[in-house]
N, CA, C and O of each residue as an XYZ file, in Angstrom:
752
protein
N       0.837     -1.183      0.000
C       0.000      0.000      0.000
C       0.879      1.242      0.000
O       1.881      1.322      0.710
N       0.479      2.189     -0.802
C       1.210      3.435     -0.916
C       0.729      4.420      0.145
O      -0.436      4.393      0.541
N       1.625      5.286      0.601
C       1.230      6.300      1.573
C       1.240      7.693      0.959
O       1.231      8.683      1.690
N       1.257      7.788     -0.352
C       1.170      9.083     -1.004
C       0.123      9.007     -2.101
O       0.090      8.040     -2.863
N      -0.729     10.014     -2.190
C      -1.814      9.989     -3.160
C      -1.334     10.422     -4.530
O      -1.615      9.751     -5.523
N      -0.628     11.512     -4.599
C      -0.178     12.050     -5.866
C       1.321     12.309     -5.798
O       1.846     12.711     -4.760
N       1.996     12.076     -6.903
C       3.439     12.286     -6.945
C       3.793     13.749     -6.693
O       4.884     14.045     -6.207
N       2.878     14.669     -7.021
C       3.205     16.083     -6.877
C       2.822     16.681     -5.523
O       2.910     17.897     -5.349
N       2.400     15.857     -4.560
C       2.131     16.377     -3.221
C       3.457     16.866     -2.645
O       4.410     16.091     -2.559
N       3.536     18.133     -2.252
C       4.829     18.706     -1.873
C       5.385     18.257     -0.521
O       6.570     18.452     -0.251
N       4.553     17.663      0.327
C       4.996     17.182      1.634
C       4.411     15.793      1.849
O       3.473     15.406      1.151
N       4.947     15.036      2.805
C       4.388     13.697      3.051
C       2.910     13.742      3.421
O       2.435     14.668      4.079
N       2.212     12.722      2.980
C       0.810     12.537      3.337
C       0.699     11.126      3.890
O       0.911     10.153      3.167
N       0.372     11.016      5.147
C       0.369      9.724      5.815
C      -1.009      9.081      5.720
O      -1.714      8.900      6.713
N      -1.355      8.750      4.508
C      -2.631      8.126      4.166
C      -2.350      7.030      3.139
O      -1.385      7.115      2.380
N      -3.187      6.014      3.122
C      -3.110      5.030      2.045
C      -3.742      5.656      0.808
O      -4.819      6.248      0.879
N      -3.063      5.517     -0.324
C      -3.474      6.197     -1.555
C      -4.923      5.900     -1.929
O      -5.682      6.827     -2.214
N      -5.317      4.644     -1.933
C      -6.688      4.284     -2.308
C      -7.692      4.956     -1.385
O      -8.669      5.546     -1.846
N      -7.455      4.868     -0.092
C      -8.399      5.400      0.887
C      -8.542      6.915      0.758
O      -9.657      7.437      0.716
N      -7.416      7.615      0.695
C      -7.509      9.070      0.624
C      -8.063      9.524     -0.719
O      -8.776     10.525     -0.788
N      -7.746      8.804     -1.778
C      -8.306      9.156     -3.084
C      -9.825      9.084     -3.061
O     -10.495      9.951     -3.622
N     -10.373      8.060     -2.419
C     -11.833      7.936     -2.308
C     -12.408      9.074     -1.452
O     -13.450      9.638     -1.786
N     -11.736      9.403     -0.362
C     -12.199     10.506      0.469
C     -12.138     11.819     -0.308
O     -13.045     12.646     -0.206
N     -11.089     12.008     -1.070
C     -10.942     13.222     -1.868
C     -12.031     13.310     -2.940
O     -12.491     14.407     -3.260
N     -12.442     12.186     -3.490
C     -13.570     12.182     -4.442
C     -14.821     12.720     -3.757
O     -15.541     13.535     -4.335
N     -15.086     12.274     -2.536
C     -16.246     12.745     -1.781
C     -16.129     14.242     -1.509
O     -17.109     14.977     -1.625
N     -14.947     14.683     -1.153
C     -14.693     16.111     -0.893
C     -15.009     16.935     -2.144
O     -15.686     17.960     -2.068
N     -14.514     16.481     -3.283
C     -14.763     17.204     -4.536
C     -16.251     17.223     -4.881
O     -16.766     18.242     -5.342
N     -16.935     16.121     -4.664
C     -18.374     16.052     -4.954
C     -19.159     17.028     -4.092
O     -20.095     17.669     -4.571
N     -18.786     17.143     -2.838
C     -19.546     17.963     -1.888
C     -19.170     19.441     -1.948
O     -19.953     20.286     -1.513
N     -17.996     19.771     -2.474
C     -17.477     21.146     -2.546
C     -17.778     21.953     -1.277
O     -18.482     22.962     -1.327
N     -17.241     21.499     -0.144
C     -17.509     22.215      1.113
C     -16.944     23.635      1.076
O     -15.893     23.889      0.487
N     -17.659     24.543      1.713
C     -17.230     25.944      1.786
C     -16.525     26.275      3.097
O     -15.800     27.264      3.195
N     -16.753     25.426      4.105
C     -16.111     25.626      5.413
C     -15.525     24.287      5.842
O     -16.251     23.324      6.095
N     -14.200     24.246      5.920
C     -13.466     23.002      6.151
C     -12.642     23.134      7.422
O     -12.020     24.168      7.666
N     -12.644     22.077      8.231
C     -11.831     22.033      9.452
C     -10.988     20.777      9.433
O     -11.505     19.675      9.253
N      -9.694     20.942      9.619
C      -8.803     19.793      9.752
C      -8.195     19.819     11.152
O      -7.593     20.810     11.565
N      -8.363     18.723     11.863
C      -7.793     18.565     13.200
C      -6.598     17.633     13.073
O      -6.765     16.443     12.808
N      -5.399     18.163     13.260
C      -4.174     17.388     13.120
C      -3.608     17.527     11.724
O      -4.008     16.795     10.818
N      -2.687     18.449     11.536
C      -2.191     18.772     10.194
C      -0.840     18.136      9.893
O      -0.560     17.804      8.741
N       0.000     17.962     10.904
C       1.317     17.346     10.782
C       2.117     17.977      9.642
O       2.377     19.179      9.698
N       2.513     17.239      8.626
C       3.282     17.809      7.507
C       2.419     18.721      6.633
O       2.926     19.664      6.026
N       1.136     18.444      6.573
C       0.235     19.242      5.745
C      -0.185     18.576      4.445
O      -0.758     19.234      3.576
N       0.085     17.293      4.293
C      -0.258     16.602      3.046
C      -1.742     16.602      2.736
O      -2.136     16.860      1.599
N      -2.575     16.314      3.737
C      -4.017     16.341      3.480
C      -4.493     17.783      3.318
O      -5.359     18.058      2.487
N      -3.937     18.698      4.100
C      -4.296     20.114      3.977
C      -4.045     20.608      2.557
O      -4.867     21.329      1.991
N      -2.922     20.224      1.989
C      -2.598     20.636      0.622
C      -3.713     20.216     -0.331
O      -4.111     20.982     -1.208
N      -4.213     18.997     -0.152
C      -5.298     18.515     -1.015
C      -6.595     19.273     -0.764
O      -7.322     19.570     -1.713
N      -6.903     19.594      0.493
C      -8.124     20.379      0.752
C      -8.031     21.721      0.034
O      -8.997     22.171     -0.582
N      -6.863     22.356      0.114
C      -6.682     23.663     -0.524
C      -6.725     23.562     -2.043
O      -7.364     24.381     -2.703
N      -6.051     22.567     -2.595
C      -5.989     22.413     -4.054
C      -7.353     22.104     -4.669
O      -7.598     22.429     -5.831
N      -8.220     21.492     -3.909
C      -9.515     21.056     -4.428
C     -10.673     21.886     -3.896
O     -11.825     21.455     -3.939
N     -10.367     23.061     -3.400
C     -11.390     23.967     -2.876
C     -11.662     25.071     -3.885
O     -10.883     25.298     -4.810
N     -12.777     25.749     -3.688
C     -13.067     26.925     -4.499
C     -12.477     28.148     -3.800
O     -12.120     28.088     -2.623
N     -12.381     29.228     -4.512
C     -11.805     30.454     -3.949
C     -12.661     31.021     -2.817
O     -12.192     31.869     -2.058
N     -13.905     30.567     -2.694
C     -14.782     31.058     -1.630
C     -14.741     30.178     -0.387
O     -15.465     30.427      0.577
N     -13.900     29.152     -0.406
C     -13.800     28.222      0.717
C     -12.920     28.802      1.822
O     -11.926     29.477      1.554
N     -13.303     28.527      3.056
C     -12.449     28.845      4.201
C     -12.011     27.519      4.810
O     -12.845     26.665      5.110
N     -10.706     27.348      4.991
C     -10.134     26.155      5.607
C      -9.493     26.564      6.926
O      -8.700     27.504      6.983
N      -9.848     25.846      7.979
C      -9.264     26.072      9.307
C      -8.467     24.823      9.650
O      -8.980     23.708      9.568
N      -7.221     25.014     10.031
C      -6.364     23.891     10.384
C      -5.884     24.046     11.819
O      -5.510     25.136     12.251
N      -5.902     22.926     12.556
C      -5.521     22.933     13.969
C      -4.401     21.931     14.185
O      -4.509     20.772     13.782
N      -3.336     22.373     14.814
C      -2.242     21.478     15.178
C      -1.446     22.126     16.306
O      -1.397     23.350     16.429
N      -0.827     21.286     17.123
C       0.002     21.802     18.218
C       1.423     22.092     17.761
O       2.135     22.872     18.394
N       1.837     21.471     16.667
C       3.206     21.586     16.133
C       4.255     21.105     17.126
O       5.415     21.511     17.058
N       3.843     20.235     18.054
C       4.749     19.701     19.070
C       5.656     18.597     18.525
O       6.625     18.224     19.186
N       5.361     18.066     17.333
C       6.180     16.986     16.771
C       7.478     17.505     16.177
O       8.349     16.720     15.802
N       7.611     18.818     16.088
C       8.797     19.395     15.468
C       8.613     19.661     13.985
O       9.486     20.254     13.352
N       7.499     19.236     13.424
C       7.181     19.527     12.026
C       6.322     20.782     12.014
O       5.237     20.803     12.595
N       6.807     21.823     11.354
C       6.061     23.075     11.292
C       6.191     23.656      9.888
O       7.162     24.344      9.574
N       5.209     23.370      9.059
C       5.199     23.835      7.668
C       4.224     24.987      7.454
O       3.726     25.177      6.345
N       3.950     25.751      8.494
C       2.962     26.823      8.374
C       3.308     27.822      7.283
O       2.411     28.370      6.640
N       4.586     28.067      7.065
C       4.979     28.960      5.969
C       4.521     28.419      4.621
O       4.065     29.175      3.763
N       4.642     27.112      4.440
C       4.139     26.486      3.209
C       2.623     26.592      3.122
O       2.075     26.853      2.051
N       1.947     26.390      4.245
C       0.477     26.430      4.248
C      -0.018     27.785      3.746
O      -0.951     27.859      2.947
N       0.618     28.854      4.223
C       0.239     30.208      3.805
C       0.491     30.374      2.308
O      -0.338     30.939      1.596
N       1.620     29.888      1.839
C       1.948     29.974      0.404
C       0.901     29.236     -0.424
O       0.420     29.760     -1.429
N       0.546     28.019     -0.005
C      -0.457     27.239     -0.742
C      -1.787     27.966     -0.775
O      -2.466     27.984     -1.802
N      -2.160     28.563      0.338
C      -3.418     29.294      0.414
C      -3.399     30.478     -0.542
O      -4.381     30.733     -1.238
N      -2.302     31.192     -0.576
C      -2.184     32.337     -1.474
C      -2.250     31.892     -2.932
O      -2.853     32.573     -3.762
N      -1.635     30.755     -3.246
C      -1.641     30.245     -4.629
C      -3.037     29.838     -5.075
O      -3.381     29.993     -6.247
N      -3.843     29.321     -4.160
C      -5.182     28.840     -4.514
C      -6.262     29.893     -4.302
O      -7.369     29.760     -4.823
N      -5.950     30.935     -3.544
C      -6.945     31.954     -3.236
C      -7.925     31.534     -2.153
O      -8.929     32.208     -1.924
N      -7.637     30.427     -1.491
C      -8.508     29.915     -0.443
C      -8.155     30.602      0.878
O      -6.980     30.758      1.208
N      -9.166     31.004      1.619
C      -8.966     31.631      2.925
C      -8.529     30.558      3.920
O      -9.246     29.579      4.129
N      -7.375     30.733      4.525
C      -6.821     29.758      5.465
C      -6.647     30.395      6.832
O      -6.077     31.478      6.963
N      -7.150     29.701      7.854
C      -6.958     30.102      9.243
C      -6.142     29.011      9.922
O      -6.544     27.848      9.920
N      -5.008     29.370     10.497
C      -4.149     28.421     11.180
C      -4.301     28.636     12.686
O      -4.030     29.717     13.210
N      -4.742     27.576     13.362
C      -4.921     27.635     14.811
C      -3.881     26.721     15.447
O      -3.893     25.509     15.237
N      -2.986     27.314     16.223
C      -1.982     26.530     16.927
C      -2.497     26.232     18.323
O      -2.917     27.127     19.057
N      -2.454     24.944     18.674
C      -2.867     24.563     20.015
C      -3.214     23.097     20.081
O      -3.402     22.437     19.059
N      -3.297     22.598     21.290
C      -3.698     21.216     21.543
C      -5.165     21.080     21.161
O      -6.015     21.769     21.725
N      -5.471     20.211     20.223
C      -6.850     20.071     19.758
C      -7.789     19.625     20.865
O      -8.994     19.858     20.774
N      -7.273     18.997     21.901
C      -8.098     18.529     23.013
C      -8.417     19.620     24.032
O      -9.201     19.397     24.955
N      -7.823     20.780     23.873
C      -8.000     21.860     24.854
C      -9.244     22.685     24.547
O      -9.506     23.029     23.395
N      -9.997     22.994     25.578
C     -11.179     23.853     25.428
C     -10.810     25.197     24.812
O     -11.574     25.748     24.019
N      -9.638     25.729     25.175
C      -9.220     27.031     24.657
C      -8.987     26.984     23.147
O      -9.279     27.951     22.443
N      -8.464     25.869     22.653
C      -8.261     25.726     21.206
C      -9.602     25.631     20.505
O      -9.821     26.299     19.494
N     -10.496     24.815     21.024
C     -11.834     24.689     20.431
C     -12.551     26.035     20.428
O     -13.276     26.349     19.484
N     -12.354     26.828     21.472
C     -12.988     28.146     21.542
C     -12.468     29.061     20.436
O     -13.209     29.910     19.940
N     -11.204     28.900     20.044
C     -10.637     29.713     18.956
C     -11.134     29.243     17.594
O     -11.142     30.017     16.637
N     -11.549     27.981     17.497
C     -12.069     27.428     16.249
C     -13.561     27.752     16.077
O     -14.019     28.007     14.963
N     -14.294     27.742     17.156
C     -15.764     27.863     17.130
C     -16.282     29.049     16.313
O     -17.302     28.886     15.643
N     -15.656     30.224     16.321
C     -16.195     31.339     15.530
C     -16.242     31.067     14.024
O     -16.970     31.746     13.299
N     -15.481     30.090     13.549
C     -15.466     29.773     12.122
C     -16.529     28.739     11.741
O     -16.765     28.491     10.558
N     -17.161     28.144     12.740
C     -18.185     27.123     12.513
C     -19.482     27.798     12.054
O     -19.638     29.007     12.223
N     -20.406     27.036     11.481
C     -20.385     25.588     11.293
C     -19.560     25.194     10.073
O     -19.389     25.974      9.136
N     -19.049     23.951     10.111
C     -18.211     23.420      9.049
C     -18.989     22.402      8.217
O     -19.785     21.623      8.740
N     -18.739     22.430      6.924
C     -19.342     21.448      6.016
C     -18.524     20.163      5.987
O     -19.034     19.101      5.628
N     -17.258     20.263      6.366
C     -16.317     19.153      6.265
C     -15.362     19.232      7.446
O     -14.716     20.259      7.659
N     -15.269     18.156      8.212
C     -14.306     18.077      9.311
C     -13.509     16.790      9.133
O     -14.077     15.716      8.936
N     -12.186     16.915      9.205
C     -11.295     15.757      9.123
C     -10.524     15.676     10.429
O      -9.773     16.589     10.772
N     -10.711     14.575     11.161
C     -10.064     14.389     12.465
C      -8.942     13.372     12.326
O      -9.171     12.198     12.034
N      -7.712     13.858     12.544
C      -6.540     12.994     12.413
C      -5.407     13.540     13.292
O      -4.280     13.712     12.827
N      -5.713     13.804     14.547
C      -4.690     14.303     15.479
C      -4.251     13.143     16.365
O      -3.609     12.210     15.883
N      -4.585     13.187     17.643
C      -4.212     12.103     18.541
C      -4.933     10.811     18.191
O      -6.070     10.831     17.719
N      -4.264      9.688     18.427
C      -4.830      8.395     18.045
C      -5.181      7.509     19.236
O      -5.785      6.450     19.063
N      -4.811      7.930     20.436
C      -5.267      7.197     21.615
C      -6.763      7.441     21.757
O      -7.262      8.495     21.362
N      -7.473      6.481     22.314
C      -8.923      6.567     22.408
C      -9.377      7.845     23.109
O     -10.303      8.507     22.639
N      -8.748      8.197     24.213
C      -9.153      9.399     24.944
C      -8.957     10.654     24.091
O      -9.775     11.572     24.145
N      -7.879     10.700     23.305
C      -7.597     11.877     22.475
C      -8.622     12.038     21.353
O      -9.189     13.115     21.172
N      -8.851     10.978     20.612
C      -9.769     11.079     19.476
C     -11.209     11.273     19.961
O     -11.998     11.956     19.307
N     -11.543     10.686     21.084
C     -12.884     10.875     21.646
C     -13.070     12.334     22.046
O     -14.131     12.913     21.812
N     -12.055     12.922     22.640
C     -12.134     14.341     23.028
C     -12.263     15.231     21.792
O     -13.045     16.181     21.797
N     -11.497     14.930     20.723
C     -11.638     15.699     19.477
C     -13.068     15.584     18.945
O     -13.654     16.575     18.509
N     -13.623     14.383     18.984
C     -14.998     14.176     18.538
C     -15.967     15.021     19.373
O     -16.837     15.698     18.826
N     -15.810     14.977     20.693
C     -16.707     15.718     21.582
C     -16.636     17.232     21.340
O     -17.654     17.923     21.381
N     -15.422     17.737     21.089
C     -15.251     19.179     20.910
C     -15.688     19.668     19.537
O     -16.299     20.731     19.426
N     -15.382     18.902     18.485
C     -15.538     19.432     17.130
C     -16.739     18.896     16.364
O     -17.236     19.582     15.470
N     -17.222     17.710     16.675
C     -18.379     17.210     15.917
C     -19.610     18.111     16.074
O     -20.389     18.215     15.127
N     -19.824     18.771     17.225
C     -20.959     19.687     17.294
C     -20.811     20.909     16.373
O     -21.774     21.648     16.168
N     -19.628     21.120     15.829
C     -19.391     22.261     14.944
C     -19.715     21.954     13.485
O     -19.565     22.826     12.629
N     -20.154     20.734     13.184
C     -20.468     20.396     11.797
C     -21.861     20.921     11.456
O     -22.767     20.899     12.288
N     -22.013     21.387     10.233
C     -23.294     21.897      9.755
C     -24.246     20.740      9.456
O     -23.809     19.616      9.212
N     -25.526     21.018      9.475
C     -26.492     20.026      9.016
C     -26.135     19.647      7.583
O     -25.895     20.515      6.744
N     -26.101     18.353      7.312
C     -25.723     17.875      5.989
C     -24.226     17.771      5.781
O     -23.780     17.424      4.687
N     -23.431     18.067      6.817
C     -21.981     18.029      6.711
C     -21.408     16.637      6.901
O     -22.129     15.675      7.167
N     -20.103     16.555      6.759
C     -19.352     15.299      6.862
C     -18.260     15.453      7.905
O     -17.597     16.487      7.989
N     -18.086     14.398      8.701
C     -16.944     14.305      9.609
C     -16.223     13.013      9.252
O     -16.822     11.938      9.271
N     -14.937     13.115      8.928
C     -14.150     11.934      8.593
C     -13.082     11.726      9.653
O     -12.475     12.680     10.142
N     -12.861     10.458     10.001
C     -11.834     10.102     10.977
C     -10.842      9.153     10.306
O     -11.236      8.224      9.601
N      -9.565      9.396     10.533
C      -8.539      8.518      9.982
C      -8.115      7.479     11.016
O      -8.194      7.702     12.224
N      -7.664      6.340     10.500
C      -7.123      5.241     11.315
C      -8.195      4.526     12.129
O      -8.050      4.346     13.339
N      -9.263      4.124     11.462
C     -10.364      3.439     12.145
C     -10.128      1.938     12.287
O     -10.901      1.254     12.958
N      -9.064      1.415     11.660
C      -8.782     -0.016     11.810
C      -8.373     -0.318     13.250
O      -7.835      0.554     13.933
N      -8.621     -1.536     13.717
C      -8.252     -1.891     15.096
C      -6.745     -1.763     15.335
O      -5.957     -1.861     14.395
N      -6.349     -1.545     16.584
C      -4.922     -1.495     16.903
C      -4.229     -2.770     16.414
O      -4.799     -3.860     16.459
N      -3.008     -2.612     15.954
C      -2.245     -3.760     15.467
C      -1.036     -3.979     16.374
O      -0.741     -3.165     17.249
N      -0.359     -5.075     16.150
C       0.855     -5.372     16.908
C       1.883     -4.258     16.744
O       2.567     -3.896     17.701
N       1.994     -3.708     15.522
C       2.976     -2.662     15.251
C       2.498     -1.265     15.656
O       3.307     -0.356     15.843
N       1.185     -1.103     15.791
C       0.641      0.210     16.149
C      -0.459      0.082     17.206
O      -1.623      0.372     16.932
N      -0.088     -0.352     18.410
C      -1.107     -0.467     19.468
C      -1.643      0.885     19.923
O      -2.698      0.953     20.552
N      -0.924      1.964     19.609
C      -1.343      3.303     20.016
C      -2.499      3.843     19.164
O      -3.129      4.835     19.530
N      -2.773      3.198     18.045
C      -3.868      3.643     17.180
C      -5.152      2.991     17.680
O      -5.419      1.818     17.420
N      -5.936      3.782     18.403
C      -7.125      3.265     19.092
C      -8.423      3.934     18.627
O      -9.425      3.922     19.343
N      -8.397      4.514     17.432
C      -9.570      5.213     16.903
C     -10.739      4.249     16.729
O     -11.897      4.665     16.791
N     -10.451      2.972     16.512
C     -11.506      1.964     16.316
C     -12.479      1.932     17.492
O     -13.661      1.650     17.298
N     -12.011      2.212     18.693
C     -12.897      2.222     19.852
C     -14.010      3.250     19.697
O     -15.168      2.966     20.001
N     -13.663      4.441     19.226
C     -14.665      5.470     18.970
C     -15.493      5.102     17.744
O     -16.719      5.207     17.762
N     -14.827      4.675     16.689
C     -15.520      4.358     15.439
C     -16.596      3.287     15.661
O     -17.711      3.408     15.154
N     -16.263      2.257     16.408
C     -17.227      1.182     16.656
C     -18.465      1.690     17.399
O     -19.563      1.175     17.192
N     -18.299      2.685     18.254
C     -19.448      3.286     18.932
C     -20.255      4.155     17.961
O     -21.485      4.160     18.007
N     -19.566      4.886     17.090
C     -20.253      5.784     16.160
C     -21.119      5.033     15.158
O     -22.203      5.498     14.806
N     -20.649      3.871     14.695
C     -21.437      3.134     13.697
C     -22.758      2.639     14.284
O     -23.670      2.279     13.539
N     -22.864      2.621     15.595
C     -24.108      2.202     16.248
C     -25.156      3.317     16.264
O     -26.353      3.043     16.344
N     -24.710      4.573     16.187
C     -25.643      5.688     16.368
C     -25.668      6.692     15.223
O     -26.559      7.540     15.176
N     -24.719      6.619     14.308
C     -24.592      7.619     13.244
C     -24.770      6.963     11.877
O     -24.670      5.744     11.740
N     -25.035      7.792     10.870
C     -25.040      7.317      9.474
C     -23.586      7.379      9.000
O     -22.997      8.457      8.923
N     -23.014      6.212      8.682
C     -21.576      6.122      8.424
C     -21.271      5.359      7.146
O     -22.123      4.678      6.575
N     -20.022      5.500      6.719
C     -19.455      4.702      5.628
C     -17.978      4.505      5.942
O     -17.349      5.336      6.597
N     -17.445      3.405      5.471
C     -16.023      3.119      5.673
C     -15.302      3.091      4.343
O     -15.823      2.603      3.340
N     -14.091      3.627      4.356
C     -13.197      3.542      3.205
C     -11.964      2.788      3.689
O     -11.109      3.359      4.366
N     -11.875      1.520      3.345
C     -10.792      0.672      3.833
C     -10.253     -0.139      2.669
O     -10.995     -0.869      2.011
N      -8.972     -0.008      2.421
C      -8.326     -0.778      1.357
C      -8.043     -2.197      1.805
O      -8.289     -3.143      1.056
N      -7.531     -2.360      3.015
C      -7.105     -3.671      3.496
C      -7.456     -3.785      4.979
O      -6.836     -3.135      5.821
N      -8.447     -4.610      5.292
C      -8.883     -4.787      6.682
C      -7.773     -5.311      7.594
O      -7.846     -5.148      8.812
N      -6.749     -5.937      7.018
C      -5.664     -6.516      7.808
C      -4.431     -5.616      7.886
O      -3.391     -6.041      8.391
N      -4.532     -4.392      7.397
C      -3.393     -3.472      7.422
C      -3.050     -3.104      8.871
O      -3.896     -3.183      9.762
N      -1.792     -2.701      9.085
C      -1.333     -2.288     10.418
C      -1.956     -0.976     10.879
O      -2.033     -0.714     12.079
N      -2.396     -0.161      9.947
C      -2.991      1.134     10.256
C      -3.828      1.557      9.058
O      -3.721      0.986      7.972
N      -4.653      2.558      9.272
C      -5.413      3.121      8.168
C      -6.903      2.935      8.324
O      -7.420      2.644      9.402
N      -7.567      3.115      7.211
C      -9.013      3.111      7.181
C      -9.546      4.491      7.505
O      -9.046      5.174      8.399
N     -10.565      4.891      6.765
C     -11.185      6.198      7.000
C     -12.673      5.960      7.244
O     -13.350      5.285      6.468
N     -13.152      6.521      8.323
C     -14.566      6.450      8.651
C     -15.223      7.781      8.333
O     -14.689      8.842      8.656
N     -16.384      7.717      7.699
C     -17.106      8.929      7.310
C     -18.448      8.931      8.040
O     -19.200      7.957      8.001
N     -18.724     10.047      8.702
C     -20.000     10.241      9.387
C     -20.753     11.331      8.634
O     -20.237     12.428      8.416
N     -21.984     11.007      8.240
C     -22.851     11.970      7.533
C     -23.836     12.560      8.508
O     -24.510     11.827      9.232
N     -23.931     13.866      8.539
C     -24.868     14.534      9.454
C     -26.022     15.140      8.698
O     -26.909     15.742      9.303
């Protein structure tokens, strides 16, 4: 499985190509005007949101930048090249203060949650940001496959399994036996 969608993505994108390509198809079909990404890391998925947005789209990105990867200068450049309005929020996505800085930009048509992968972290992101989705919006979560021997820290499946019981959902999974990956989509 490949972890890059397009050869011309300027920074790493930690997604399986098939899975993210399918999610990107949904993004293009829906043409969201208000986009929120929780967990930006290198910015690979952000680059795709910007490249596939209209000039009237506002994209809000949240990251703590604690990993030592900080491509915010690139993010601004990409936004200027596409004409898309970009808001960069630095902070722990699990913090009430960070969510309070994001809330004025809501409601969002599209939310992508891919920050912390421990169950408590992703559950907190869900609790803080899912109420910010607009009626008819989409919330996507990355890494919904069960924890593996190589990645026991990826515990998003615990939240995902609860969501499929109460929400209208779809899964984008290339390989059910992969060590990581899978994208869960919640339709509101």
